[in-house]
N, C-alpha and C positions, 0 to 999 in steps of 0.2 A: 617434353610436354607438348600435348596437342590441344587445340582449341575446339571445344564442344559448344555449339550454339543450339540452344533449345528454344523452340517456338511453342508457346502454349495457347491452344485454341479450344473453344467449346464446340458443341455439336452443330452450331450455326456458322462455324469458321470465324467467330469473333474472338479477338485476343482476350486472354484472361490476364488482367493487370494485377500486379502485386501477389501473384501466386508464389508460394514457397515451394521450390523444387529441391529435393534432397537426393543426393547421389550416394548410393550404398554399394558395397561389394555384392557379388552375385548371391550370397547367402542371406543378405539383409542383416548381417551381423555387425558391420562396421560402417558408420557414417563417414564418407570420404570428404564431402563438402556440400554446401547448400547455398542458395541465394534466392532472391526474389526477382520476378519478372518486371520489366520496365513498362512504360506506358504503351508499348507496342506488343506486350506479351512475350518479350524475348529476354533470355538470360544467357550470357556467355561466360564459360568457365574454362580454366586450364586444368587438364588432367593427363596422367600418363596413358598411353595406349592400353586398351583392355576392355573387358566387358563389365558393365555396371547395371544396377537396377535404379530406376528413377521413380521416386514417390512424390506425388504432388499434393499440395494442400492449399485450398482457397475457400474462404467461407462462401457457402452457397453453391459449391461445385462438388462433383464426385469424380474421383480419379481411379484408374486401374493401375496395378503395377506395370511397369514398362521397362523393357530391356533395351539398352543401347550399346553398340560396339563402337568404341572410339579408336580411330586409326587415322592419324593426321587430322586435318581440318574436317570436322564432322558436324553436320546439321541433322537435327532430329525434331520431329513433331510430337509434342505431348498433347494428347487429347483429353478432354474432360466433358462432363455433362452438367449443364446448368440445372440446378434443382429449382423447381417452381412451387409456389404455394398459391392456392386459390383464395380469392377475396371472400370475406364474409358477406352474407346476404343483406345485412343492415348497412346502409350508406353512412351512418353516423359512427360506425365502428371501424377501427383499424386492427388488422391481424398482425400482431408482433410475433415473429417466429425466429427460431435459431436452430441450426443443424450443428450438433456437437460431434466432432470427429477427432480421433487421436492423430498423432503425427504420421502414422502410416496410412491415414485415410479411412480407417475403420470407424463405423458408427459407434458412438458411445451411448449405449442403452442404460437407462436408470439414473441419469444425471438429474438432480432435483433443482428446480428453479422456482423462485417465488417472486411475486409482484405485489407490492403493497401500495395502497392509495395514499398519496401525500397531499390530500385536498386542502389542508389548512395552509393558507398562504404563508410562506416564510418558515414553516415548520420543518424541523430536521428529524422528526420521528414519524413513523408510519401511523396513520390514523384511519380507522375504518377497515375496509375489506382487504384481506390478504388472499391472493390466489396462489395455489401451489400446482406445479406441473412437473411431470417426469418424462424424460425423453423416451421415445419409443424405439423399436428395433432399427429404425433408420437414423436414429440420433436426433429426431425432430421433437421440439416442444413449441407450442404456440398458445397465445392468449388473445382473445378478442376484447379490445378495450375501447372506451369512448375516446374519440379524438379530442386532443387538447388536455387530457387528464395528466397530471403530474404524478409519476409513480417511481418507486424504488425497486430496482431489479437486483436480486442477489442469487448467486450460484452456491448451493450448499457444498461444503467441503473445500471451498476456495476462499480467498480474500476479496473476491470480486463483489462489489456493491456499487451500483450506479443509479443516480437520479436522472430521469429523462422525462420529457414531455412527449406524449403520444402524438405522432405527426398527423396532419390532415391528409392521409393517404389511405388507400384500401389495404395495402400490405406494406410491411417494413421489416427488413432484416434487423433483428435485435442486436446482433454483434456489431454491425456498422453503426446503428443508432447510438449505442452505448460506448463505442470505442473498444469493445472487448476483443476485436479481431487483432489488435496489436499487443494484447497481453499474452505473455507466455505463462500458461498455468496448467496445472494438472489437477484432476479431480481425485481427492483422497478418499478412499473407502473407510468406512467406520469399522471398528472391530478390535 
C-alpha cells in the first residue's frame, strides 16, 4: 500500500475544508475509497499503486475529473472553483441560494425547492406565501427573502424539510444554513 496525500484548493489557493474526495478506478465504474478533507484542506489515504480518478464534491464549489498516478508516497493537488452569487439590490433582503450537484460533481438541473413563510410565531405549519424554485442548468436555485423571516425549506422528492431564519446577510448558502450539506440524499424522479 502507498500513501496518497490530496490537497484541495480553490482558484485563490485557499484550502477547501470538508470536501468529499472520492477515488475511483480509471473507468469511474468502481468507488475505491473516499474521505473528507481536514481543516487544512488535506486528505491522506492508503491505496495500492495504480492510476485512479479523483472526483471532488463540496457545496459551493465546482470540480473537474482529475487523474492521479499513485506510486509510493504521492502528493496531488485537487483544484476547484468557488462558485459565487451576487447580492440582491435591496439591502433588507438576503439571497438564499443552493447549488445541487450529484456525487460526480455534475449539476442537477430540475430539482424543485420550495420556501414557505412561517410567520405565525410558534406555528409548525406553513402560513402565507410559498415560493417554488427549480434548479437551472448549473444546479442553482435561489430565493430573495426578507432578513429575519422564519421559513420552511423543502426539496421535492426527498425527505428534506428544514425550518430556518433568514440571516441578516446579503447572501447565504442554503445548504450550510439548513444543515443539508451533511445529509446524504438523492433526488427521486417521478414516474
